[in-house]
FIKOL-692516 format. One record per residue: x, z, y of N, C-alpha, C, O in turn; residue in three letters. Coordinates in nm, 4 decimals, always signed. Last residue first. Layout:
% FIKOL-692516
@npx=X	npz=Z	npy=Y	capx=X	capz=Z	capy=Y	cpx=X	cpz=Z	cpy=Y	opx=X	opz=Z	opy=Y	rest=ALA
...
% end
This chain:
% FIKOL-692516
@npx=-1.1014	npz=+0.8623	npy=+0.6815	capx=-1.0438	capz=+0.9416	capy=+0.5704	cpx=-0.9243	cpz=+1.0182	cpy=+0.6200	opx=-0.8613	opz=+1.0908	opy=+0.5432	rest=VAL
@npx=-1.1769	npz=+0.7405	npy=+0.9118	capx=-1.2836	capz=+0.7844	capy=+0.8216	cpx=-1.2299	cpz=+0.8736	cpy=+0.7113	opx=-1.3047	opz=+0.9525	opy=+0.6535	rest=ALA
@npx=-1.0160	npz=+0.8340	npy=+1.2175	capx=-1.0147	capz=+0.7692	capy=+1.0870	cpx=-1.1258	cpz=+0.8248	cpy=+0.9988	opx=-1.1636	opz=+0.9414	opy=+1.0103	rest=SER
@npx=-0.9745	npz=+0.9606	npy=+1.4529	capx=-1.0838	capz=+0.8642	capy=+1.4467	cpx=-1.0932	cpz=+0.7936	cpy=+1.3146	opx=-1.1724	opz=+0.7004	opy=+1.3007	rest=GLY
@npx=-0.6304	npz=+0.9948	npy=+1.3980	capx=-0.7446	capz=+1.0320	capy=+1.4792	cpx=-0.8511	cpz=+0.9238	cpy=+1.4723	opx=-0.8192	opz=+0.8056	opy=+1.4850	rest=ARG
@npx=-0.5295	npz=+0.9262	npy=+1.0546	capx=-0.5143	capz=+0.9335	capy=+1.2000	cpx=-0.6411	cpz=+0.9773	cpy=+1.2690	opx=-0.7456	opz=+0.9945	opy=+1.2063	rest=GLY
@npx=-0.4457	npz=+1.1033	npy=+0.7607	capx=-0.5388	capz=+1.0124	capy=+0.8305	cpx=-0.5241	cpz=+1.0344	cpy=+0.9797	opx=-0.5082	opz=+1.1475	opy=+1.0256	rest=ALA
@npx=-0.1069	npz=+1.1309	npy=+0.6567	capx=-0.2316	capz=+1.1905	capy=+0.7044	cpx=-0.3174	cpz=+1.0847	cpy=+0.7684	opx=-0.2667	opz=+0.9873	opy=+0.8240	rest=LYS
@npx=+0.0305	npz=+0.9697	npy=+0.3785	capx=+0.0228	capz=+0.9809	capy=+0.5236	cpx=-0.1102	cpz=+1.0458	cpy=+0.5581	opx=-0.2126	opz=+1.0182	opy=+0.4957	rest=ARG
@npx=+0.2589	npz=+0.9790	npy=+0.1029	capx=+0.1248	capz=+0.9869	capy=+0.1613	cpx=+0.1370	cpz=+1.0049	cpy=+0.3121	opx=+0.2395	opz=+1.0489	opy=+0.3642	rest=SER
@npx=+0.4242	npz=+0.9190	npy=-0.2026	capx=+0.4219	capz=+0.8985	capy=-0.0580	cpx=+0.2789	cpz=+0.9126	cpy=-0.0109	opx=+0.1868	opz=+0.8640	opy=-0.0765	rest=TRP
@npx=+0.3934	npz=+0.9728	npy=-0.4666	capx=+0.5309	capz=+0.9751	capy=-0.4153	cpx=+0.5360	cpz=+0.9576	cpy=-0.2637	opx=+0.6407	opz=+0.9791	opy=-0.2026	rest=VAL
@npx=+0.1957	npz=+1.0974	npy=-0.7191	capx=+0.1967	capz=+1.0689	capy=-0.5763	cpx=+0.3395	cpz=+1.0824	cpy=-0.5247	opx=+0.4005	opz=+1.1887	opy=-0.5365	rest=LEU
@npx=+0.2089	npz=+0.9478	npy=-1.0340	capx=+0.2513	capz=+1.0611	capy=-0.9519	cpx=+0.2577	cpz=+1.0192	cpy=-0.8051	opx=+0.3181	opz=+0.9174	opy=-0.7715	rest=GLU
@npx=+0.1545	npz=+0.7148	npy=-1.1769	capx=+0.0495	capz=+0.8156	capy=-1.1652	cpx=+0.0853	cpz=+0.9360	cpy=-1.0801	opx=-0.0012	opz=+1.0202	opy=-1.0558	rest=GLY
@npx=+0.3874	npz=+0.5616	npy=-1.1399	capx=+0.3501	capz=+0.6087	capy=-1.2743	cpx=+0.2520	cpz=+0.7259	cpy=-1.2676	opx=+0.2643	opz=+0.8231	opy=-1.3420	rest=ASP
@npx=+0.3600	npz=+0.6415	npy=-0.8156	capx=+0.4564	capz=+0.5835	capy=-0.9093	cpx=+0.4282	cpz=+0.6445	cpy=-1.0460	opx=+0.4435	opz=+0.7651	opy=-1.0651	rest=ARG
@npx=+0.1470	npz=+0.5781	npy=-0.5389	capx=+0.1723	capz=+0.6484	capy=-0.6640	cpx=+0.2723	cpz=+0.5700	cpy=-0.7477	opx=+0.2695	opz=+0.4469	opy=-0.7503	rest=TRP
@npx=+0.0902	npz=+0.6217	npy=-0.1966	capx=+0.1536	capz=+0.5385	capy=-0.2994	cpx=+0.1806	cpz=+0.6281	cpy=-0.4197	opx=+0.2306	opz=+0.7396	opy=-0.4053	rest=VAL
@npx=-0.1423	npz=+0.6156	npy=+0.0812	capx=-0.0733	capz=+0.6813	capy=-0.0295	cpx=-0.0155	cpz=+0.5779	cpy=-0.1249	opx=-0.0628	opz=+0.4646	opy=-0.1341	rest=ALA
@npx=-0.2328	npz=+0.4716	npy=+0.3065	capx=-0.2448	capz=+0.6169	capy=+0.3075	cpx=-0.1670	cpz=+0.6858	cpy=+0.1954	opx=-0.1286	opz=+0.8019	opy=+0.2103	rest=ARG
@npx=-0.2105	npz=+0.2027	npy=+0.5239	capx=-0.1678	capz=+0.2555	capy=+0.3935	cpx=-0.1676	cpz=+0.4074	cpy=+0.4026	opx=-0.1097	opz=+0.4649	opy=+0.4948	rest=VAL
@npx=-0.2556	npz=+0.1193	npy=+0.7795	capx=-0.3715	capz=+0.1677	capy=+0.7040	cpx=-0.3353	cpz=+0.2189	cpy=+0.5646	opx=-0.4210	opz=+0.2730	opy=+0.4946	rest=ARG
@npx=-0.0225	npz=+0.0167	npy=+0.8768	capx=-0.0620	capz=+0.1480	capy=+0.9273	cpx=-0.1872	cpz=+0.2021	cpy=+0.8574	opx=-0.2211	opz=+0.3192	opy=+0.8745	rest=HIS
@npx=-0.0052	npz=-0.2386	npy=+0.7669	capx=+0.0679	capz=-0.1296	capy=+0.7027	cpx=+0.0251	cpz=+0.0076	cpy=+0.7527	opx=+0.0351	opz=+0.1055	opy=+0.6788	rest=TYR
@npx=-0.3166	npz=-0.4140	npy=+0.7479	capx=-0.2040	capz=-0.3649	capy=+0.8276	cpx=-0.1371	cpz=-0.2460	cpy=+0.7577	opx=-0.2047	opz=-0.1630	opy=+0.6968	rest=PRO
@npx=-0.4065	npz=-0.6554	npy=+0.5234	capx=-0.4162	capz=-0.5114	capy=+0.5463	cpx=-0.2953	cpz=-0.4675	cpy=+0.6289	opx=-0.1819	opz=-0.4826	opy=+0.5835	rest=VAL
@npx=-0.5968	npz=-0.9495	npy=+0.4707	capx=-0.4792	capz=-0.8869	capy=+0.5296	cpx=-0.5052	cpz=-0.7388	cpy=+0.5569	opx=-0.6113	opz=-0.7012	opy=+0.6068	rest=SER
@npx=-0.7350	npz=-1.0548	npy=+0.1556	capx=-0.7445	capz=-1.0213	capy=+0.2972	cpx=-0.6196	cpz=-0.9469	cpy=+0.3411	opx=-0.5470	opz=-0.8896	opy=+0.2600	rest=HIS
@npx=-0.8959	npz=-1.2465	npy=-0.0881	capx=-0.7678	capz=-1.2023	capy=-0.0335	cpx=-0.7888	cpz=-1.1689	cpy=+0.1130	opx=-0.8525	opz=-1.2447	opy=+0.1862	rest=VAL
@npx=-1.1031	npz=-1.2359	npy=-0.3829	capx=-1.0832	capz=-1.2514	capy=-0.2392	cpx=-0.9475	cpz=-1.1943	cpy=-0.1981	opx=-0.8925	opz=-1.1062	opy=-0.2642	rest=SER
@npx=-1.1367	npz=-1.1731	npy=-0.6465	capx=-1.0594	capz=-1.2926	capy=-0.6141	cpx=-1.0371	cpz=-1.3145	cpy=-0.4653	opx=-0.9603	opz=-1.4024	opy=-0.4262	rest=GLY
@npx=-1.2514	npz=-0.9351	npy=-0.7055	capx=-1.3418	capz=-1.0499	capy=-0.7008	cpx=-1.2701	cpz=-1.1798	cpy=-0.6642	opx=-1.3335	opz=-1.2845	opy=-0.6519	rest=ASP
@npx=-1.0406	npz=-0.7559	npy=-0.6766	capx=-1.0857	capz=-0.7902	capy=-0.8115	cpx=-1.1767	cpz=-0.9125	cpy=-0.8131	opx=-1.1792	opz=-0.9861	opy=-0.9117	rest=GLU
@npx=-0.8187	npz=-0.8727	npy=-0.4104	capx=-0.9271	capz=-0.7918	capy=-0.4652	cpx=-0.9697	cpz=-0.8414	cpy=-0.6040	opx=-0.9387	opz=-0.9539	opy=-0.6433	rest=GLU
@npx=-0.5147	npz=-0.8534	npy=-0.2907	capx=-0.5893	capz=-0.9417	capy=-0.3804	cpx=-0.6953	cpz=-0.8572	cpy=-0.4512	opx=-0.6638	opz=-0.7795	opy=-0.5413	rest=LEU
@npx=-0.3957	npz=-0.8176	npy=+0.0332	capx=-0.4545	capz=-0.7481	capy=-0.0813	cpx=-0.5384	cpz=-0.8477	cpy=-0.1599	opx=-0.6226	opz=-0.9176	opy=-0.1036	rest=ALA
@npx=-0.1005	npz=-0.8767	npy=+0.2111	capx=-0.2258	capz=-0.9323	capy=+0.1598	cpx=-0.2682	cpz=-0.8547	cpy=+0.0365	opx=-0.1879	opz=-0.8291	opy=-0.0532	rest=GLU
@npx=+0.0181	npz=-0.6736	npy=+0.4850	capx=+0.0344	capz=-0.7369	capy=+0.3538	cpx=-0.1002	cpz=-0.7936	cpy=+0.3132	opx=-0.2024	opz=-0.7620	opy=+0.3741	rest=PHE
@npx=+0.1685	npz=-0.6428	npy=+0.8152	capx=+0.0567	capz=-0.6409	capy=+0.7202	cpx=+0.0977	cpz=-0.7016	cpy=+0.5870	opx=+0.1984	opz=-0.7717	opy=+0.5772	rest=ALA
@npx=+0.3892	npz=-0.6628	npy=+0.9817	capx=+0.2861	capz=-0.5663	capy=+1.0164	cpx=+0.1726	cpz=-0.5549	cpy=+0.9153	opx=+0.0884	opz=-0.4661	opy=+0.9279	rest=PHE
@npx=+0.5707	npz=-0.8631	npy=+0.9288	capx=+0.6215	capz=-0.7265	capy=+0.9384	cpx=+0.5133	cpz=-0.6219	cpy=+0.9567	opx=+0.5422	opz=-0.5026	opy=+0.9481	rest=ARG
@npx=+0.6151	npz=-1.1460	npy=+0.7591	capx=+0.5042	capz=-1.0656	capy=+0.8125	cpx=+0.5463	cpz=-0.9189	cpy=+0.8106	opx=+0.5564	opz=-0.8578	opy=+0.7041	rest=GLU
@npx=+0.8438	npz=-1.2428	npy=+0.6382	capx=+0.8097	capz=-1.2914	capy=+0.7718	cpx=+0.7008	cpz=-1.2073	cpy=+0.8380	opx=+0.6956	opz=-1.1988	opy=+0.9607	rest=GLU
@npx=+0.8422	npz=-1.1352	npy=+0.3874	capx=+0.9481	capz=-1.0909	capy=+0.4791	cpx=+0.9167	cpz=-1.1331	cpy=+0.6225	opx=+0.9583	opz=-1.0667	opy=+0.7175	rest=ALA
@npx=+0.5281	npz=-1.0402	npy=+0.2540	capx=+0.6154	capz=-1.1463	capy=+0.3013	cpx=+0.7180	cpz=-1.0885	cpy=+0.3982	opx=+0.6853	opz=-1.0035	opy=+0.4809	rest=SER
@npx=+0.3548	npz=-0.9360	npy=-0.0243	capx=+0.4269	capz=-0.8952	capy=+0.0952	cpx=+0.5282	cpz=-1.0020	cpy=+0.1294	opx=+0.6040	opz=-1.0480	opy=+0.0440	rest=MET
@npx=+0.0566	npz=-0.8968	npy=-0.1880	capx=+0.1600	capz=-0.9944	capy=-0.1525	cpx=+0.2222	cpz=-0.9492	cpy=-0.0221	opx=+0.1532	opz=-0.9269	opy=+0.0774	rest=ARG
@npx=-0.0745	npz=-0.7088	npy=-0.4618	capx=-0.0469	capz=-0.7251	capy=-0.3191	cpx=+0.0587	cpz=-0.8331	cpy=-0.3030	opx=+0.1394	opz=-0.8573	opy=-0.3927	rest=THR
@npx=-0.1007	npz=-0.6419	npy=-0.7219	capx=-0.2113	capz=-0.7171	capy=-0.6612	cpx=-0.1978	cpz=-0.7236	cpy=-0.5094	opx=-0.2962	opz=-0.7416	opy=-0.4377	rest=ARG
@npx=+0.1081	npz=-0.4787	npy=-0.7844	capx=+0.1211	capz=-0.6200	capy=-0.8227	cpx=+0.0046	cpz=-0.7051	cpy=-0.7717	opx=+0.0109	opz=-0.8279	opy=-0.7779	rest=GLU
@npx=+0.0135	npz=-0.2292	npy=-0.7154	capx=+0.1021	capz=-0.2969	capy=-0.6221	cpx=+0.1187	cpz=-0.4442	cpy=-0.6568	opx=+0.1412	opz=-0.5263	opy=-0.5679	rest=LEU
@npx=-0.3325	npz=-0.1724	npy=-0.7769	capx=-0.1958	capz=-0.1863	capy=-0.8274	cpx=-0.1110	cpz=-0.2669	cpy=-0.7298	opx=-0.1594	opz=-0.3622	opy=-0.6689	rest=PRO
@npx=-0.5231	npz=+0.0102	npy=-0.5304	capx=-0.5007	capz=-0.1058	capy=-0.6150	cpx=-0.3560	cpz=-0.1099	cpy=-0.6611	opx=-0.2671	opz=-0.0578	opy=-0.5937	rest=LEU
@npx=-0.7804	npz=+0.1777	npy=-0.3729	capx=-0.6579	capz=+0.1964	capy=-0.4502	cpx=-0.6400	cpz=+0.0752	cpy=-0.5400	opx=-0.7297	opz=+0.0403	opy=-0.6167	rest=ARG
@npx=-0.9151	npz=+0.2374	npy=-0.0655	capx=-0.9132	capz=+0.1418	capy=-0.1759	cpx=-0.7778	cpz=+0.1572	cpy=-0.2436	opx=-0.6735	opz=+0.1504	opy=-0.1785	rest=VAL
@npx=-1.1072	npz=+0.4788	npy=+0.0970	capx=-0.9762	capz=+0.4372	capy=+0.0501	cpx=-0.9929	cpz=+0.3415	cpy=-0.0670	opx=-1.0752	opz=+0.3635	opy=-0.1559	rest=LEU
@npx=-1.3700	npz=+0.3715	npy=+0.3225	capx=-1.3176	capz=+0.4448	capy=+0.2068	cpx=-1.1754	cpz=+0.3993	cpy=+0.1783	opx=-1.1295	opz=+0.2964	opy=+0.2280	rest=ALA
@npx=-1.5335	npz=+0.1955	npy=+0.4625	capx=-1.5145	capz=+0.3319	capy=+0.5096	cpx=-1.4691	cpz=+0.4218	cpy=+0.3955	opx=-1.5212	opz=+0.5313	opy=+0.3746	rest=LYS
@npx=-1.5593	npz=-0.0702	npy=+0.4163	capx=-1.6159	capz=+0.0193	capy=+0.3152	cpx=-1.6146	cpz=+0.1651	cpy=+0.3593	opx=-1.6847	opz=+0.2486	opy=+0.3023	rest=ARG
@npx=-1.4258	npz=-0.1565	npy=+0.6497	capx=-1.5621	capz=-0.2039	capy=+0.6189	cpx=-1.6306	cpz=-0.1099	cpy=+0.5213	opx=-1.7466	opz=-0.0735	opy=+0.5407	rest=LYS
@npx=-1.1731	npz=-0.0348	npy=+0.6407	capx=-1.2673	capz=+0.0032	capy=+0.7474	cpx=-1.4093	cpz=-0.0463	cpy=+0.7212	opx=-1.5048	opz=+0.0166	opy=+0.7668	rest=ARG
@npx=-0.9934	npz=+0.1036	npy=+0.3994	capx=-1.0742	capz=-0.0163	capy=+0.4232	cpx=-1.1819	cpz=+0.0218	cpy=+0.5235	opx=-1.2708	opz=+0.1015	opy=+0.4935	rest=ASP
@npx=-0.6799	npz=+0.2328	npy=+0.3754	capx=-0.8101	capz=+0.2563	capy=+0.4352	cpx=-0.8774	cpz=+0.1229	cpy=+0.4608	opx=-0.8255	opz=+0.0391	opy=+0.5346	rest=LEU
@npx=-0.5138	npz=+0.2147	npy=+0.0577	capx=-0.5252	capz=+0.1831	capy=+0.2000	cpx=-0.6672	cpz=+0.2080	cpy=+0.2468	opx=-0.7620	opz=+0.2047	opy=+0.1684	rest=TYR
@npx=-0.2803	npz=+0.2904	npy=-0.1868	capx=-0.4151	capz=+0.3176	capy=-0.1349	cpx=-0.4146	cpz=+0.2887	cpy=+0.0143	opx=-0.3259	opz=+0.3329	opy=+0.0874	rest=ALA
@npx=-0.1141	npz=+0.1499	npy=-0.4638	capx=-0.1156	capz=+0.1724	capy=-0.3202	cpx=-0.2603	cpz=+0.1962	cpy=-0.2778	opx=-0.3517	opz=+0.1302	opy=-0.3271	rest=ILE
@npx=+0.0875	npz=+0.2079	npy=-0.7492	capx=-0.0435	capz=+0.1824	capy=-0.6915	cpx=-0.0363	cpz=+0.2204	cpy=-0.5439	opx=+0.0376	opz=+0.3107	opy=-0.5047	rest=GLU
@npx=+0.3291	npz=+0.1007	npy=-0.9890	capx=+0.2944	capz=+0.1532	capy=-0.8579	cpx=+0.1519	cpz=+0.1162	cpy=-0.8215	opx=+0.1019	opz=+0.0095	opy=-0.8570	rest=PHE
@npx=+0.5201	npz=+0.1648	npy=-1.2628	capx=+0.3889	capz=+0.1122	capy=-1.2244	cpx=+0.3486	cpz=+0.1800	cpy=-1.0942	opx=+0.3355	opz=+0.3023	opy=-1.0890	rest=ARG
@npx=+0.8768	npz=+0.0908	npy=-1.2327	capx=+0.7614	capz=+0.1730	capy=-1.2678	cpx=+0.6320	cpz=+0.1009	cpy=-1.2310	opx=+0.6338	opz=-0.0090	opy=-1.1756	rest=ALA
@npx=+1.1127	npz=-0.0076	npy=-1.1362	capx=+1.0727	capz=-0.0458	capy=-1.2713	cpx=+0.9515	cpz=+0.0332	cpy=-1.3208	opx=+0.9280	opz=+0.0400	opy=-1.4414	rest=ARG
@npx=+1.2147	npz=+0.0827	npy=-0.8971	capx=+1.1067	capz=-0.0153	capy=-0.8943	cpx=+1.0534	cpz=-0.0567	cpy=-1.0300	opx=+0.9577	opz=-0.1338	opy=-1.0376	rest=GLY
@npx=+1.4315	npz=+0.2461	npy=-0.9638	capx=+1.3113	capz=+0.3046	capy=-0.9060	cpx=+1.1922	cpz=+0.2108	cpy=-0.9191	opx=+1.0812	opz=+0.2549	opy=-0.9490	rest=PHE
@npx=+1.6152	npz=+0.0601	npy=-1.0683	capx=+1.5804	capz=+0.1816	capy=-1.1406	cpx=+1.4512	cpz=+0.2445	cpy=-1.0925	opx=+1.3705	opz=+0.2909	opy=-1.1730	rest=GLY
@npx=+1.6349	npz=-0.1446	npy=-0.8684	capx=+1.5825	capz=-0.1739	capy=-1.0027	cpx=+1.5409	cpz=-0.0487	cpy=-1.0796	opx=+1.4400	opz=-0.0516	opy=-1.1501	rest=PRO
@npx=+1.5503	npz=-0.1610	npy=-0.5507	capx=+1.6154	capz=-0.0619	capy=-0.6378	cpx=+1.5595	cpz=-0.0770	cpy=-0.7792	opx=+1.4500	opz=-0.0286	opy=-0.8080	rest=ASP
@npx=+1.3926	npz=-0.3501	npy=-0.4129	capx=+1.5361	capz=-0.3739	capy=-0.4295	cpx=+1.6096	cpz=-0.2739	cpy=-0.5185	opx=+1.7229	opz=-0.3010	opy=-0.5583	rest=TRP
@npx=+1.1173	npz=-0.2716	npy=-0.4134	capx=+1.1567	capz=-0.4114	capy=-0.4362	cpx=+1.3033	cpz=-0.4258	cpy=-0.4760	opx=+1.3353	opz=-0.5057	opy=-0.5640	rest=ARG
@npx=+1.1236	npz=-0.0018	npy=-0.3586	capx=+1.0550	capz=-0.0485	capy=-0.4797	cpx=+1.1035	cpz=-0.1892	cpy=-0.5144	opx=+1.1276	opz=-0.2208	opy=-0.6310	rest=ILE
@npx=+1.2530	npz=-0.0129	npy=-0.1098	capx=+1.3183	capz=+0.0513	capy=-0.2243	cpx=+1.2548	cpz=+0.0070	cpy=-0.3554	opx=+1.3254	opz=-0.0190	opy=-0.4528	rest=ARG
@npx=+1.0575	npz=-0.1389	npy=+0.0427	capx=+1.1866	capz=-0.2047	capy=+0.0229	cpx=+1.2602	cpz=-0.1436	cpy=-0.0958	opx=+1.3228	opz=-0.2154	opy=-0.1737	rest=ALA
@npx=+0.8602	npz=+0.0580	npy=+0.0371	capx=+0.8326	capz=-0.0712	capy=-0.0256	cpx=+0.9614	cpz=-0.1501	cpy=-0.0484	opx=+0.9733	opz=-0.2209	opy=-0.1484	rest=LEU
@npx=+0.9938	npz=+0.2590	npy=+0.1842	capx=+0.9536	capz=+0.2823	capy=+0.0458	cpx=+0.9303	cpz=+0.1498	cpy=-0.0264	opx=+0.9762	opz=+0.1319	opy=-0.1392	rest=LEU
@npx=+1.0214	npz=+0.1312	npy=+0.4321	capx=+1.1405	capz=+0.1710	capy=+0.3572	cpx=+1.1068	cpz=+0.1962	cpy=+0.2106	opx=+1.1836	opz=+0.1584	opy=+0.1221	rest=GLU
@npx=+0.7539	npz=+0.0994	npy=+0.5102	capx=+0.8386	capz=-0.0188	capy=+0.4917	cpx=+0.9636	cpz=+0.0139	cpy=+0.4094	opx=+1.0065	opz=-0.0666	opy=+0.3267	rest=HIS
@npx=+0.6651	npz=+0.3612	npy=+0.5457	capx=+0.6142	capz=+0.2836	capy=+0.4323	cpx=+0.7005	cpz=+0.1605	cpy=+0.4063	opx=+0.7182	opz=+0.1215	opy=+0.2909	rest=ILE
@npx=+0.9286	npz=+0.5908	npy=+0.6330	capx=+0.8276	capz=+0.4903	capy=+0.6687	cpx=+0.7876	cpz=+0.4080	cpy=+0.5456	opx=+0.8672	opz=+0.3885	opy=+0.4538	rest=PRO
@npx=+0.9485	npz=+0.9129	npy=+0.4717	capx=+1.0084	capz=+0.7850	capy=+0.5090	cpx=+0.8980	cpz=+0.6873	cpy=+0.5491	opx=+0.7847	opz=+0.7007	opy=+0.5029	rest=ILE
@npx=+0.9149	npz=+1.2413	npy=+0.5817	capx=+0.8500	capz=+1.1284	capy=+0.5169	cpx=+0.9172	cpz=+0.9994	cpy=+0.5654	opx=+0.9394	opz=+0.9806	opy=+0.6850	rest=MET
% end
C-alpha cells in the first residue's frame, strides 16, 4: 500500500489518473463514524504536511489529520484503504 500522501500527489499531478471523480473517507472522532466526501470538498496545502481541511455540507470547515483517512474511491471503485488502528472506532 502506498502512503496516502503519494496517492494524493498522483491525483493532483497525473492528468490521466486525476481526471476521475474521487471520494475520501476519514474517521470523525466526534461522530465516531467514517465520513465520506468528494475530494473537491477538501483543501490541501503544500505547507501543511499533516492535515487537510474538510468542507462540510453545512459550510463548516475543519482540519483532518491524514492518519485518519481510511479509504479513497476513484469513480466508485475502492483504490486505497487503511486498516483501523488500535483503539479506533472503525
